[in-house]
N, C-alpha and C positions, 0 to 999 in steps of 0.2 A: 865329581862335578861336572856339570854340562859343559860343552865347549861353546865357544862365544857364538856359534851359528845356529845353535838351538834355541828355540824360544822357551824361557823360564816359566813355569807357572807363576801367576799373580795370587796373591793370598791377601786377606785381612785379617790382622789380630783381633780377636774378639774377646780373649781374656789373656792378661799378662801372667806369666808363670809366678806363683809365690810359693807357699807351702805344697801346692798342687799343680801339676802341669799347666802351661798355658794352653791356649786354644787358637787355632787357625780356621778361616773359612777358605777353603780351596778345593775347586773344580766342584763345586756344589756339596762338599762334605766338610765336616769338621775333623781336624786332625789334632792331636795333642803334640805339644812339643816342651822340650827343657832348654834353658839357655846353653848350658855346658854343652860344648862341642859343636854347636849348630849355628849359635847367633854370631854372626860374622860383622855386625855394625858397631861403630863406637857409641851411637846413641842407644839408650834403653828403649824397649818395647813400649808401646803404649796402645790402648784401645783405639780401634778403627785406623791403625796405621797400616799402610799398604807395605807389602815386601815381596821380593821374588823369591822363590822357593826352589832348591835343588833337590830332587827325590833319588834315592838309589834305586837298584834294580828291583826291589822287593815293594817300592812304594813309599818307603820310609824316608822322613826328612833327614837330609844330610846336610843342608846349609839354609840359612835364612838371611837375607840382606835387605835391609830397608831401601825403599824406592824414593826418591828425592821427590818432595811434595810438589815441586814446580812441574815435574814429568807427569805427575798424576793428573795436576789440574790441565795441562796442555792435552793430555789424551782425553780427558773428559770433555774438553771444549771441542775438540777434532770430532769425537763421536756425536755430540750434540749437534755441530754442523752438518755432519753427514746425515743425521736423522732428519734434519728440517728440510735438507736439499732433495730428500726422497718423497716428501709429501706432495 
């Protein structure tokens, strides 16, 4: 796992795993994932959920953790305010 000082990539769940792997949209790419061994949150994955992802040395997913929806909303608000202040 990454140390706390490193930024972890953010991703969006675009397909929840079922009989086939789930899909994340991360860094402009789709990556498949399974729950076993990598899903680190108590809540089940859902489509459009924002997650933090730990990647191993080869770019494979080693851990997925749900981001608090309040944190996501606050970041989106900050981004919107920054964008409007630049206009």
